[in-house]
LUMTOR-204573 format. One record per residue (C-alpha): residue number from 1; residue in one letter; x, y, z. Coordinates in pm, 1 decimal, always signed. Example, Ala and Ser with C-alpha at 12.3 -4.5 7.8 and 13.67 -1.06 7.14 Angstrom:
 num residu       c1       c2       c3
   1      A  +1230.0   -450.0   +780.0
   2      S  +1367.0   -106.0   +714.0
// end
This chain:
 num residu       c1       c2       c3
   1      X   -723.7   +325.9   +450.1
   2      X   -848.2     -2.4   +589.3
   3      X   -656.7   -153.0   +880.6
   4      X   -651.7   -517.6   +770.2
   5      X   -382.8   -468.2   +505.8
   6      X   -112.4   -648.6   +703.5
   7      X   -244.6   -993.2   +609.5
   8      X   -172.3   -905.6   +242.4
   9      X   +191.7   -801.5   +298.1
  10      X   +447.8  -1035.7   +132.6
  11      X   +801.0  -1082.5   +263.1
  12      X  +1052.1   -963.5     +0.1
  13      X  +1307.1  -1216.6   +124.9
  14      X  +1130.6  -1552.9   +160.5
  15      X   +791.4  -1476.5     -0.7
  16      X   +595.8  -1550.2   +315.0
  17      X   +251.6  -1387.7   +298.0
  18      X    +60.1  -1326.3   +610.6
  19      X    +49.6  -1143.2   +940.1
  20      X   +400.8  -1004.8   +968.0
  21      X   +476.0   -762.9  +1248.7
  22      X   +420.8   -404.9  +1136.6
  23      X   +702.2   -203.7  +1292.9
  24      X   +600.9   +139.5  +1159.1
  25      X   +393.9   +292.6   +885.5
  26      X   +348.2   +631.1   +719.7
  27      X    +56.0   +735.8   +509.6
  28      X    +14.0  +1029.6   +269.8
  29      X   -353.5  +1121.0   +206.9
  30      X   -512.9  +1329.3    -63.9
  31      X   -859.9  +1381.4   -204.0
  32      X  -1012.7  +1404.3   -542.6
  33      X  -1163.8  +1709.4   -713.9
  34      X  -1371.6  +1645.3  -1022.6
  35      X  -1341.9  +1905.7  -1296.9
  36      X  -1518.4  +1936.6  -1629.4
  37      X  -1324.7  +1905.5  -1959.7
  38      X  -1330.7  +2288.1  -1977.8
  39      X  -1140.1  +2310.3  -1650.7
  40      X  -1397.9  +2453.4  -1414.5
  41      X  -1479.7  +2285.7  -1085.0
  42      X  -1774.8  +2051.9  -1138.9
  43      X  -1803.0  +1927.6   -782.6
  44      X  -1596.7  +1838.2   -476.7
  45      X  -1570.2  +1464.2   -412.9
  46      X  -1500.4  +1331.2    -66.7
  47      X  -1303.9  +1030.0   -191.3
  48      X   -967.2  +1009.7    -11.4
  49      X   -682.9   +811.4   -161.1
  50      X   -314.4   +792.8    -83.8
  51      X    +10.7   +605.3    -53.9
  52      X   +129.3   +427.5   +259.8
  53      X   +476.7   +294.1   +342.9
  54      X   +496.7     +0.3   +580.0
  55      X   +806.7   -141.5   +744.0
  56      X   +732.4   -495.1   +854.5
  57      X   +917.9   -791.1  +1006.0
  58      X   +847.6  -1128.2   +849.5
  59      X   +679.9  -1388.2  +1076.0
  60      X   +882.9  -1665.7   +907.0
  61      X  +1239.9  -1540.3   +842.1
  62      X  +1240.6  -1230.2  +1076.0
  63      X  +1386.6  -1007.0   +803.5
  64      X  +1259.8   -654.8   +724.9
  65      X  +1053.7   -555.9   +423.1
  66      X   +951.7   -209.4   +306.8
  67      X   +622.8   -207.5   +118.1
  68      X   +448.2    +77.1    -65.0
  69      X    +66.4    +52.1    -67.6
  70      X   -152.1   +258.1   -301.6
  71      X   -505.8   +272.2   -162.2
  72      X   -835.1   +438.5   -245.2
  73      X  -1156.9   +461.5    -49.1
  74      X  -1345.0   +303.2   -337.1
  75      X  -1164.1    -18.9   -256.7
  76      X  -1399.5   -241.3    -57.5
  77      X  -1120.9   -450.6    +95.7
  78      X   -746.0   -418.2   +156.3
  79      X   -695.0   -700.9    -97.2
  80      X   -778.8   -448.4   -372.9
  81      X   -488.4   -218.4   -279.5
  82      X   -175.6   -212.2   -490.5
  83      X   +123.6   -353.3   -301.1
  84      X   +484.8   -293.5   -418.7
  85      X   +786.1   -425.3   -227.4
  86      X  +1050.2   -147.5   -221.6
  87      X  +1304.5   -334.9     -3.2
  88      X  +1464.4   -571.9    -70.1
  89      X  +1488.7   -479.4   -435.7
  90      X  +1451.7   -757.6   -685.1
  91      X  +1755.6   -823.2   -903.4
  92      X  +1759.6   -951.1  -1262.3
  93      X  +1841.1  -1299.6  -1122.9
  94      X  +1534.4  -1293.9   -899.7
  95      X  +1290.4  -1221.3  -1183.1
// end
């Protein structure tokens, strides 16, 4: 996982996007194994991917946001990762 992901974090409270303070993070890693349609192992692929969870403090409103990041080593920049704000949760009125 690339380290420059913090500039793509978005505050779930005020919508500020930028360099918030990362308080803590946790990353689960895995790798891919390519199999043929018949089910036998075709080849091992060294292509890590995973999910990271980041607790950050907004640089604008100072509130906390929990973000889930899906990443893959095929991504050439952290901008290509998938970011999902888990906290605060959006309500029907926010959408």
